[in-house]
C-alpha positions in Angstrom: -67.0 0.8 16.3 -63.5 -0.2 17.6 -60.0 1.6 17.9 -57.5 -0.2 18.2 -53.8 1.6 19.3 -50.4 -0.8 18.5 -47.8 0.0 20.2 -43.9 -1.2 20.6 -41.6 0.3 22.9 -38.5 -0.3 24.0 -36.9 1.3 27.3 -39.6 4.2 27.5 -40.5 4.3 31.1 -39.9 8.1 31.1 -43.1 8.8 28.3 -44.8 4.9 27.9 -47.7 6.0 30.8 -48.3 9.2 29.4 -48.8 7.9 26.1 -51.8 4.9 26.8 -53.0 7.3 29.6 -53.2 10.0 27.1 -55.0 7.6 24.1 -56.7 5.5 26.3 -59.0 9.2 27.0 -59.0 10.1 23.7 -61.1 7.3 22.5 -58.5 4.0 21.7 -60.1 0.7 23.5 -57.4 -1.4 23.3 -54.0 -1.8 22.9 -52.3 -4.3 21.4 -48.4 -3.9 23.0 -44.8 -5.3 21.8 -42.0 -5.0 24.4 -38.5 -5.1 23.5 -36.4 -6.0 26.2 -37.1 -3.2 28.5 -35.1 -2.9 31.4 -36.2 0.5 32.7 -39.2 -0.2 33.8 -41.5 -0.1 31.0 -42.2 -3.8 30.6 -43.9 -3.5 34.5 -45.7 -0.4 33.6 -47.0 -2.6 30.6 -47.9 -5.4 32.6 -50.3 -2.9 34.8 -52.6 -1.6 31.5 -52.8 -5.7 31.0 -53.5 -5.9 34.0 -56.5 -3.8 34.0 -57.2 -5.4 30.6 -56.8 -2.4 28.7 -53.5 -4.4 27.4 -52.3 -6.9 25.6 -48.3 -7.7 26.1 -46.1 -9.5 23.5 -42.2 -9.7 24.6 -39.6 -10.0 22.2 -36.4 -10.8 23.1 -34.7 -10.8 19.7 -31.4 -8.3 19.6 -32.5 -7.4 16.0 -35.3 -5.0 16.1 -37.5 -6.5 13.5 -39.9 -3.4 13.7 -42.4 -4.2 10.3 -42.8 -7.6 11.5 -44.0 -7.1 15.4 -45.8 -4.4 13.9 -47.5 -6.3 11.1 -48.0 -8.8 13.9 -50.2 -6.3 15.9 -51.7 -4.3 14.2 -53.4 -8.3 12.9 -54.1 -9.8 15.6 -56.1 -5.9 16.3 -58.1 -7.0 13.8 -58.6 -10.5 13.8 -58.8 -10.4 18.0 -59.6 -7.7 19.2 -62.0 -7.1 15.8 -61.6 -4.0 16.1 -62.9 -1.3 13.0 -59.4 1.3 12.5 -56.2 0.3 14.1 -53.6 3.2 15.1 -50.1 1.6 15.0 -48.4 3.8 17.3 -44.4 4.6 19.3 -44.3 4.9 22.3 -42.8 9.0 21.1 -46.2 9.7 20.1 -49.5 11.4 20.9 -52.8 11.3 17.8 -54.9 14.5 18.1 -57.7 14.8 16.8 -59.8 18.2 15.9 -63.8 18.0 16.5 -64.0 15.6 18.4 -61.8 12.5 20.2 -60.0 10.1 17.4 -63.3 7.6 16.8 -65.1 10.8 16.5 -62.6 11.6 13.2 -62.9 8.3 12.4 -66.2 8.1 11.9 -66.4 10.5 9.7 -64.1 8.5 6.6 -66.1 7.4 4.2 -66.7 3.6 4.4 -64.9 3.7 1.1 -61.7 4.6 1.8 -59.4 2.3 4.4 -56.1 4.2 4.7 -56.2 7.7 6.5 -53.1 9.8 6.0 -51.5 12.4 9.3 -48.7 13.9 9.4 -45.8 14.5 12.1 -45.4 18.3 14.2 -42.2 17.5 16.3 -41.8 19.0 19.8 -38.0 20.1 20.5 -36.4 19.6 24.0 -34.7 22.3 25.8 -30.9 22.5 27.3 -31.8 21.8 30.6 -32.9 18.2 31.3 -35.4 17.0 34.1 -38.8 16.6 35.1 -41.5 15.8 32.6 -41.5 15.5 29.4 -44.4 17.1 28.8 -43.8 19.7 30.9 -40.4 21.1 29.5 -41.5 20.2 25.6 -43.7 22.5 24.9 -41.5 24.6 21.7 -43.1 22.5 18.4 -40.7 23.2 15.1 -42.6 24.5 11.7 -41.4 23.0 8.8 -42.2 25.5 6.4 -40.1 24.4 4.2 -39.4 20.7 3.6 -37.0 19.4 6.1 -35.0 16.6 4.0 -31.6 16.0 5.3 -31.7 12.6 5.7 -29.2 12.6 8.9 -31.7 14.6 11.1 -34.1 13.3 13.3 -36.9 15.7 13.3 -37.8 15.7 9.6 -41.5 15.9 8.3 -43.0 12.1 7.6 -46.4 10.8 7.4 -47.8 8.2 9.7 -50.9 6.7 8.8 -54.1 5.0 10.1 -56.8 2.0 8.4 -59.4 -0.3 9.1 -58.8 -3.5 10.5 -58.0 -6.2 8.2 -56.0 -9.2 8.3 -53.7 -9.2 5.8 -52.7 -5.5 6.6 -48.5 -5.3 6.1 -47.0 -1.4 7.6 -43.8 -1.6 6.5 -40.8 0.4 8.9 -41.2 3.3 10.4 -45.5 3.7 10.6 -45.4 5.6 7.2 -45.8 3.1 4.7 -47.9 -0.1 4.4 -49.2 -2.6 1.9 -53.5 -3.7 2.1 -54.9 -4.5 -1.4 -58.8 -4.4 -0.1 -57.9 -0.7 1.6 -58.1 2.3 -0.4 -56.3 6.0 0.9 -58.1 8.8 1.4 -55.4 11.5 0.8 -56.9 14.5 2.6 -57.2 12.1 5.5 -59.1 12.8 8.9 -57.5 16.3 11.2 -55.3 14.8 13.1 -51.9 15.8 13.7 -48.9 13.3 15.5 -47.0 14.8 18.4 -43.7 13.2 18.7 -41.1 13.8 21.6 -37.9 11.6 19.2 -35.5 13.1 22.0 -36.3 14.6 25.8 -33.0 14.8 27.3 -29.6 13.1 27.0 -29.8 10.6 28.6 -32.7 9.0 26.8 -30.5 10.4 23.4 -27.8 7.8 24.5 -29.6 5.3 24.8 -31.7 5.6 21.7 -29.4 6.2 18.9 -26.8 4.4 20.4 -28.4 1.3 21.2 -31.2 1.9 18.0 -27.8 1.4 16.1 -27.1 -1.8 17.1 -30.3 -2.8 16.7 -31.7 -1.6 13.6 -30.5 -4.3 10.7 -33.7 -2.9 8.5 -32.7 0.2 7.5 -30.4 2.0 9.7 -31.4 5.5 9.5 -28.7 9.0 9.0 -29.1 10.0 12.7 -28.4 6.8 13.7 -24.8 6.8 12.0 -24.2 10.2 12.8 -25.0 9.6 16.9 -22.5 6.6 16.5 -19.7 8.6 14.8 -20.1 11.5 17.2 -20.0 9.2 20.4 -17.0 7.5 19.6 -15.4 10.8 18.7 -16.3 11.4 22.1 -18.8 15.1 21.0 -22.2 13.1 21.6 -23.2 15.7 24.5 -22.3 18.7 22.0 -24.2 17.3 19.4 -27.5 17.1 21.4 -26.6 20.5 22.7 -26.8 21.6 19.1 -30.7 19.4 18.5 -32.0 21.2 21.9 -33.9 25.0 22.1 -32.8 27.7 24.4 -34.6 30.4 25.7 -33.1 32.9 22.7 -33.8 30.7 20.2 -37.5 30.1 21.3 -38.1 33.6 21.2 -35.8 34.6 17.9 -37.5 31.5 16.2 -41.1 32.3 17.6 -41.4 36.1 15.8 -39.1 34.5 12.6 -42.3 31.8 12.3 -39.9 28.8 12.8 -41.6 27.6 16.1 -44.2 27.9 18.4 -45.6 26.9 21.3 -47.3 24.8 22.2 -49.1 23.1 25.4 -51.9 21.5 24.6 -50.7 17.7 25.2 -49.3 19.8 28.4 -52.9 20.3 29.3 -54.1 17.1 28.3 -51.7 15.4 30.2 -52.1 17.8 33.9 -56.3 17.4 33.6 -55.5 13.3 33.6 -53.3 13.7 36.6 -56.3 16.0 38.3 -58.2 13.7 40.9 -61.1 14.0 38.8 -59.1 13.5 35.6 -60.4 15.3 33.8 -60.8 13.9 29.8 -59.2 15.7 26.9 -60.8 18.3 24.8 -60.1 18.1 21.6 -61.9 22.1 20.2 -62.1 22.4 16.4 -58.9 24.2 15.2 -59.7 28.0 14.9 -59.4 29.3 11.1 -55.4 30.3 11.3 -54.2 27.2 13.0 -55.7 25.6 10.1 -53.8 27.8 7.7 -50.8 26.6 9.3 -52.0 22.9 9.1 -52.2 22.8 5.5 -48.8 25.3 4.7 -47.1 22.2 7.0 -48.7 19.8 5.2 -47.7 20.7 1.9 -44.2 20.1 3.3 -44.2 17.1 4.3 -45.5 16.5 0.3 -42.3 18.3 -0.8 -40.6 16.7 1.4 -41.6 12.9 0.0 -40.7 14.4 -3.5 -37.4 14.6 -2.6 -36.8 12.1 -0.9 -38.2 9.5 -3.5 -36.2 11.0 -5.6 -33.4 10.2 -3.3 -34.3 6.6 -4.2 -34.3 7.2 -7.1 -31.3 8.6 -7.5 -29.7 5.9 -5.3 -30.8 3.1 -7.3 -29.9 4.7 -10.5 -26.4 5.2 -9.0 -26.4 0.9 -7.8 -27.4 0.1 -11.2 -25.1 2.4 -13.1 -22.7 0.1 -10.8 -23.5 -2.7 -11.8 -22.7 -1.8 -15.2 -26.4 -1.0 -16.9 -28.4 1.9 -18.2 -27.3 5.4 -17.6 -30.6 7.4 -18.3 -31.3 9.4 -15.8 -35.3 9.6 -13.7 -36.6 12.6 -12.3 -39.6 12.7 -9.8 -42.5 15.3 -10.8 
């Protein structure tokens, strides 16, 4: 089996080296990457992996982020030109963590009649103090025991999809949906979690959200608008501090079951950094962890229903504004 990852990056020098090194050690055979006008050293890091023969680099200078089109192109290149059996479409701040074997081993267990498997994102929170490696500082993970449905939250629970390599796939914006007529989805999915590090420092927060507000045209998210508004009022640092967690908040969150200390990725990256480059191990989750996984998965599914209802309500509002029907549709 050949596993290929697609990677879309812009100014991710603080994380992209660890992201690529980890996945190459976790079962990924090859990476197709697109660099979108990076200026912080990301391009040079990607070129280094290209020189090693484990990555193919595409470059985009379009001022508008066209995520769906670019990821779709990479996914098709992975299938057609690099003979991928499975494709993972990833951002630079995502780490795909399997349970009970590396990524290839877990995907190899998927029955042949299924071609799309679903995972979900588990978000790590930034501490108040900046500085140093993201993996050493960010070891506190959010436990969404209830769905986070706030459209302006950068910590919304969401899905990610892995698919078999096909030439006609279309990957939607955000990598949370795709269209592939020949592929049947497996809703249960393999035991894979996506560790997400969306905000890693104030400098990263400022660069990411303000730049995205200017470059995103496909669908500008609520958290981008909130950050842009806060910056225009001189309140961006205040907004950032509200997203961070203090030691006191961590203790309180661990006690009430909304936060957990999770050092798996930190320890895996420490092992890879040693002179003997110890590969990460992926033991199967214990029973208690497995139960927690399914509790969070249910929160994810509940959140998906709420987001779907919000989209239906918005469509209803637009139709009503055009003089259409006033009948209301409910998602159940």
